[in-house]
C-alpha angles and dihedrals in degrees: 000000000000125000093258092055089047092051093048092047092048092049093048090048095050090048095049098042102068098168123092118232091253091051093048092047090052090047094048089055092060127098088231090060093052092045095072141057141052118293122208118234111275094017130100099200122077121242090243094050090051087048090052092055090050092048089056090053091047094051089050090052121096109246090236090057096053116117131213087257090055091052090048090056090046089057090048090052092048091050093049093048093047093047095043095044090051090061089066123221129267119290092232123054100346089168093069097035131120087235090064094040092054092048089050091054084060091050100259121114107194088196092068117099 
């Protein structure tokens, strides 16, 4: 991955992920966070919840120390957030919806301004 791609990926990631590491950690500790998402066979933690933990680590890593694997995960996060956000949330009570909870596991709170 060249420097231009890294810069674009980092910028897209920091724009899409609108929760701080502390906010995301608090969220991941809730029952609501653990109540949503797809779980791979043989695992107890959802894919989104695993991603949330990795996002916390990524946000706490110095940009100069990020690896190509880190950037690949950042692209995956941005893609998920854009696809899921485009679906739009439920018309009633989006704040307490599985749609919002799933996005929050990926570091994006659609309720934030």
